[in-house]
Each structure stands twice: as C-alpha cells, then as structure tokens.
C-alpha positions in Angstrom: -41.4 -165.3 -111.4 -39.4 -162.7 -110.3 -39.3 -160.7 -106.7 -40.9 -157.3 -106.4 -37.3 -155.5 -106.0 -36.1 -157.3 -109.0 -39.1 -156.3 -110.9 -38.6 -152.7 -109.8 -35.0 -152.6 -110.5 -35.7 -153.8 -114.6 -38.4 -151.2 -114.4 -35.7 -148.7 -113.4 -32.9 -150.2 -115.9 -35.6 -149.6 -118.5 -36.2 -146.2 -117.6 -32.8 -145.5 -118.3 -32.7 -147.1 -121.6 -35.6 -145.0 -122.4 -38.3 -147.0 -121.9 -41.6 -145.9 -122.0 -45.5 -147.1 -120.8 -47.8 -146.1 -118.0 -46.6 -148.4 -115.4 -42.8 -147.1 -116.3 -44.1 -143.2 -116.1 -45.1 -144.0 -112.4 -42.0 -145.3 -110.8 -39.6 -143.6 -108.8 -36.9 -142.5 -111.0 -33.9 -140.2 -109.7 -31.9 -138.0 -112.0 -29.8 -135.0 -111.2 -31.6 -131.6 -111.6 -30.6 -128.2 -112.3 -31.4 -125.7 -109.6 -34.0 -123.9 -111.7 -35.9 -127.3 -112.1 -36.8 -127.9 -108.9 -40.5 -128.4 -108.2 -42.8 -126.6 -105.7 -43.3 -128.8 -102.9 -47.1 -129.8 -101.9 -46.2 -127.7 -98.6 -43.6 -125.4 -97.8 -40.4 -127.1 -96.1 -39.1 -126.5 -92.7 -35.0 -127.5 -92.5 -34.1 -129.3 -89.9 -30.3 -128.9 -90.6 -28.3 -125.8 -91.7 -25.1 -124.1 -91.0 -23.9 -120.6 -91.2 -20.4 -119.4 -91.2 -17.3 -121.3 -92.4 -16.9 -124.8 -92.4 -13.6 -126.0 -93.8 -13.3 -123.8 -96.8 -12.1 -120.5 -95.8 -13.2 -119.2 -99.4 -16.7 -120.2 -98.8 -18.5 -118.1 -96.3 -22.3 -118.4 -95.5 -23.9 -115.6 -94.0 -27.4 -115.6 -92.8 -28.6 -113.4 -95.6 -27.5 -115.4 -98.2 -28.6 -118.5 -96.5 -32.4 -117.0 -96.2 -32.1 -116.4 -99.9 -31.5 -119.7 -100.8 -34.1 -120.4 -98.7 -36.3 -118.2 -100.9 -35.3 -120.3 -103.9 -35.7 -123.9 -102.2 -39.5 -122.9 -101.0 -37.9 -123.8 -97.5 -39.8 -121.5 -95.0 -38.0 -122.0 -91.8 -34.7 -123.5 -91.0 -32.9 -124.7 -88.1 -29.4 -123.2 -87.8 -27.0 -125.6 -85.8 -23.7 -124.2 -84.3 -20.7 -126.7 -84.3 -18.2 -125.9 -81.3 -16.3 -129.7 -81.2 -12.9 -129.5 -82.7 -13.9 -132.5 -84.8 -17.1 -131.2 -86.1 -15.5 -128.3 -88.4 -12.4 -126.2 -89.3 -14.2 -123.3 -88.2 -16.1 -123.3 -85.1 -19.5 -122.0 -85.2 -20.7 -120.8 -81.6 -24.0 -120.7 -80.4 -24.5 -116.9 -80.3 -23.9 -116.8 -84.1 -27.1 -118.7 -84.8 -29.0 -116.5 -82.1 -27.6 -113.7 -83.6 -28.7 -114.9 -87.1 -32.4 -116.0 -85.6 -32.9 -112.6 -84.1 -32.0 -110.9 -87.6 -34.6 -113.3 -89.2 -37.0 -114.2 -86.7 -39.7 -115.7 -88.7 -37.4 -117.8 -90.8 -34.6 -119.1 -88.6 -34.8 -121.0 -85.7 -31.6 -121.2 -83.4 -30.0 -124.3 -81.6 -27.5 -124.0 -78.9 -24.8 -126.8 -78.0 -21.7 -127.6 -75.8 -18.6 -129.8 -76.1 -19.0 -132.7 -73.4 -15.5 -132.2 -72.6 -15.8 -128.1 -71.7 -19.1 -129.0 -69.9 -17.2 -131.2 -67.2 -15.6 -128.0 -66.1 -19.2 -127.3 -64.7 -21.4 -128.7 -61.9 -24.6 -130.7 -63.2 -26.6 -127.9 -61.7 -24.5 -125.0 -63.6 -24.6 -126.9 -67.1 -29.0 -127.0 -67.1 -28.5 -123.0 -66.0 -26.5 -122.5 -69.2 -28.6 -124.6 -71.3 -31.5 -122.9 -69.6 -30.5 -119.4 -70.9 -29.8 -120.5 -74.0 -33.5 -121.6 -74.0 -34.7 -118.4 -72.7 -32.7 -116.5 -75.4 -34.6 -118.6 -78.1 -32.7 -121.6 -78.9 -35.2 -124.4 -79.6 -32.9 -127.4 -79.9 -29.2 -128.9 -78.8 -27.0 -129.2 -81.7 -25.2 -130.5 -83.9 -24.1 -132.8 -81.4 -20.9 -133.7 -83.2 -18.5 -134.8 -80.6 -15.6 -137.5 -80.7 -16.6 -139.2 -77.9 -18.4 -142.8 -78.0 -22.4 -141.9 -78.0 -22.6 -143.1 -74.5 -19.6 -141.4 -72.6 -20.5 -140.0 -69.5 -19.5 -137.1 -70.2 -21.8 -137.3 -73.2 -24.5 -139.0 -71.3 -24.6 -136.2 -68.5 -24.9 -133.5 -71.5 -28.4 -135.8 -72.6 -29.7 -135.3 -68.9 -29.2 -131.7 -68.8 -30.9 -131.8 -72.4 -33.5 -133.7 -71.0 -34.3 -131.7 -67.8 -34.5 -128.6 -69.7 -36.2 -130.1 -72.3 -34.3 -129.3 -75.2 -34.3 -132.1 -78.4 -30.8 -133.1 -79.7 -29.4 -133.4 -82.9 -26.5 -135.9 -82.8 -24.0 -136.5 -85.5 -23.1 -140.5 -85.5 -19.9 -141.9 -87.4 -16.8 -143.7 -86.8 -15.4 -140.3 -85.3 -18.3 -138.2 -83.7 -20.4 -140.2 -81.5 -18.9 -143.2 -82.0 -20.8 -147.0 -82.2 -21.3 -150.1 -83.1 -23.1 -151.9 -86.1 -27.0 -152.4 -84.3 -26.0 -149.0 -82.1 -25.8 -150.0 -78.7 -24.8 -147.3 -77.5 -27.4 -145.1 -78.9 -29.8 -147.4 -77.3 -28.7 -147.1 -74.0 -29.0 -143.0 -74.5 -32.4 -143.7 -75.3 -33.1 -146.0 -72.6 -31.8 -143.9 -70.3 -33.4 -140.6 -71.2 -36.7 -141.7 -72.5 -38.2 -138.1 -72.2 -35.5 -136.7 -74.6 -36.2 -136.7 -78.4 -32.9 -138.0 -80.4 -32.6 -136.8 -83.9 -30.0 -138.7 -85.6 -28.4 -137.7 -88.7 -24.6 -138.9 -90.2 -23.2 -141.8 -91.9 -23.4 -144.2 -89.2 -27.1 -143.6 -88.1 -27.8 -143.5 -91.8 -25.8 -146.3 -92.4 -27.9 -148.6 -90.1 -31.3 -148.3 -91.9 -29.8 -151.8 -93.3 -29.8 -154.8 -91.3 -26.7 -155.7 -92.9 -24.2 -152.7 -91.9 -20.5 -153.6 -91.4 -19.0 -150.0 -90.8 -20.7 -147.1 -89.5 -18.7 -144.8 -92.2 -19.0 -143.8 -95.5 -22.2 -144.4 -97.8 -23.1 -148.0 -98.5 -24.7 -148.7 -102.2 -27.2 -151.2 -102.9 -30.2 -152.7 -101.9 -31.4 -152.2 -98.3 -31.5 -155.1 -95.9 -34.6 -156.0 -93.6 -33.8 -155.5 -90.1 -32.0 -152.2 -89.6 -31.0 -150.8 -86.2 -33.1 -147.6 -87.4 -36.2 -149.8 -87.8 -35.7 -151.8 -84.7 -35.1 -148.3 -82.7 -38.1 -146.6 -83.9 -40.2 -149.5 -83.2 -38.9 -149.5 -79.5 -38.0 -145.9 -78.3 -40.7 -143.0 -79.4 -37.9 -140.7 -78.7 -35.9 -140.9 -81.5 -36.2 -139.5 -84.8 -34.4 -139.0 -87.9 -32.9 -135.9 -90.2 -32.6 -137.0 -93.6 -29.8 -134.1 -94.3 -26.7 -134.4 -96.5 -25.0 -137.3 -98.3 -26.1 -139.8 -96.1 -29.7 -138.7 -95.7 -30.1 -138.9 -99.2 -27.9 -142.1 -100.0 -29.8 -143.8 -97.3 -33.3 -143.6 -99.1 -32.2 -143.2 -102.4 -29.8 -146.0 -102.5 -32.9 -148.3 -103.0 -35.6 -145.9 -103.7 -38.3 -148.9 -103.4 -37.1 -149.4 -99.5 -36.6 -145.5 -99.6 -40.2 -144.8 -100.0 -41.8 -147.5 -97.9 -39.5 -146.8 -94.9 -40.8 -142.8 -95.2 -44.1 -144.1 -95.3 -43.7 -146.4 -92.5 -42.0 -144.4 -90.5 -43.5 -140.8 -91.4 -43.9 -139.7 -87.8 -40.5 -140.1 -87.1 -38.4 -138.2 -90.2 -37.7 -134.8 -90.8 -36.9 -133.1 -94.1 -33.1 -131.8 -93.8 -30.3 -130.3 -96.1 -27.2 -129.5 -93.9 -27.1 -126.6 -96.5 -23.6 -124.9 -95.1 -21.7 -123.2 -98.4 -22.6 -121.3 -101.2 -23.2 -123.3 -104.3 -23.6 -126.6 -102.3 -25.5 -129.6 -104.4 -28.5 -130.6 -102.0 -30.2 -133.9 -103.9 -33.0 -134.4 -101.3 -35.2 -132.1 -103.4 -34.9 -134.6 -106.4 -35.1 -137.5 -104.6 -38.3 -136.4 -102.6 -40.3 -135.4 -105.5 -39.3 -138.5 -107.2 -40.5 -140.4 -104.7 -44.1 -139.0 -105.0 -45.1 -139.7 -101.7 -48.7 -139.7 -100.6 -49.5 -136.0 -99.6 -50.2 -136.7 -95.7 -46.9 -138.2 -95.7 -45.1 -135.4 -97.4 -47.0 -132.9 -94.8 -45.1 -134.7 -91.8 -41.9 -135.5 -93.2 -41.7 -131.7 -94.9 -42.8 -129.6 -92.0 -45.0 -131.1 -89.4 -42.7 -133.4 -87.5 -40.5 -130.5 -87.3 -43.5 -127.9 -85.7 -44.2 -130.7 -83.6 -40.6 -131.7 -82.2 -39.6 -128.3 -81.9 -43.0 -126.6 -80.4 -43.3 -124.2 -83.5 -47.0 -123.5 -83.0 
C-alpha cells in the first residue's frame, strides 16, 4: 500500500513521462504556458495585488494604461493598485497619489489603496493619523497597503497604524518576510495583531506568510519546495481568527499552492472564503504563473467564483 500523496506523486511523474489514461487526464498538472495559452476563467478575475510605475529597474516603467491593457489580455475585470512608501519595499517609491490618480483615470478598472510608513506616521498624533487615512478613504482608497516595512510585525509603531486602519475601516494588505514585517515561525507577531484588532481585515502576502502554509517551516524567507506538512500557521490562524485572509500573488503565493498540488487544491477548497486571486504584476513582460496553476487545479466553480473575485468584492465592499 502507498499513501494517497505518493500515489498522486507517481501519477504526476507518469504524466511527465507521457503516460495516458482517463485517471491521469484528470490529474492537475503544472506546466509553463505561453501568454497566448491562458484560458478564459469561469468568472473574470479581480486582482488583489498590482503596482504601477517603477519597481527596481529604471528601464521598466508600468503606466496605468499598460496595466489595463495587460488586464484586458488576461481576463482581469478590476485590479487593486498598491502604493509602496517604505525604503525597504522598493527602489522607486510609489506614493498613494499615484494609485489614486490611476483609479481616477480608470474608475471602472483600478482600485486604489493608500499607505503610510509607520516611522513617518510617528510624527503625527493618533487622531491626525486617523484623519489622514480617512481623507484617503474619502478620495477613493479601498484599503491600506502594500504594508511592507522594515519593522517587526507587532512593533508599537506598526500596531499604531493597525489601530488607525481599524478605526477608519480600511483592510490592510501586508508583506511578511525576514526583512519586512518580520516574525518567527508560527507567526506569533501577526497573531498578536490579529487578536488586538479583531475588526481589522488583514490580507497576507509575501514569502514569510506563504512559507507558513507548511507546519515544518524553519525560515520565513525564500520559497520552500516539496510536500506541505500539516498544521501550518496559516490554517491555524484562519481557523481561529476570522479577520485573516491570503493574497495568492507573486512567486511566494504561487509556490505555496503549486509546490504540493494536492495540498494546494485542498487548501483552496478548505479556505475558499479567505483567499483572493492576485498577481503582483509590476513590470512589462513579467511572467505570472498563477493563471496556469489555478487552471490546472480545476477547482469547483463555486470555489473559483470566491477565490477569483467574490472574496475581493466582499472584503473591499465593491458592490
């Protein structure tokens, strides 16, 4: 007798060797796809994570018009545009005003977020910070992020920002790794924030967050490979705290569900109310593996509706 996981692994190996058969044809199989091969999804995507402007390469600038054109080619109805304001987040900062202007230019397609670096916000009082965030919300911001800051996740300055976001009603999309929003295996810093601000919606992203899908994680940096061990911090936190969600964007999000396709599919079905489609598209010509991965998984239609768009509509109150 072999385990179910070994059984699926052997089937996958057989698929790569050209084995055929009805059982094999139904097995999720991840492979690289050309841009022209991206299949039309069951429902249009809402992308929880994009950027515009420059990131680290001065030769690669992504204006709003090119982002929208890329969305058109990839069945993305709307996309969140995230600022980057912390020095650890990018070489070329992307202020909230850039996202707000893009959304004003494409009001039916782009959804702006706002952001402050907590170290800058310490120079204003708590009431003033709330007032600033409320102003951004009145200008159209639907959330706060990308919160990508070189401080521990539960640093007092970080917690001060979470308190303001909770009061204003702005969900926060955060990046967590060994440099930004730092934590430890098991994510105790994040858990403190979740417990302290139960009315604030947190949306997880980044290598440290997604590595924590596995119960055997030892480092919150990089892209772990191989089978996912049970009892990961993400499942535990989602079971205990209704205010934590996940954003599937970037290499870290794709790796989390593609490294062990059987587990990844089961995870998306189990946490279908907590996961949002995202790409982290930020530069012309960027490869985005999420399309192929999700297509290969053949999720139930009701799960695709929630993950591809429904959860984002609910979290961001898009109507």
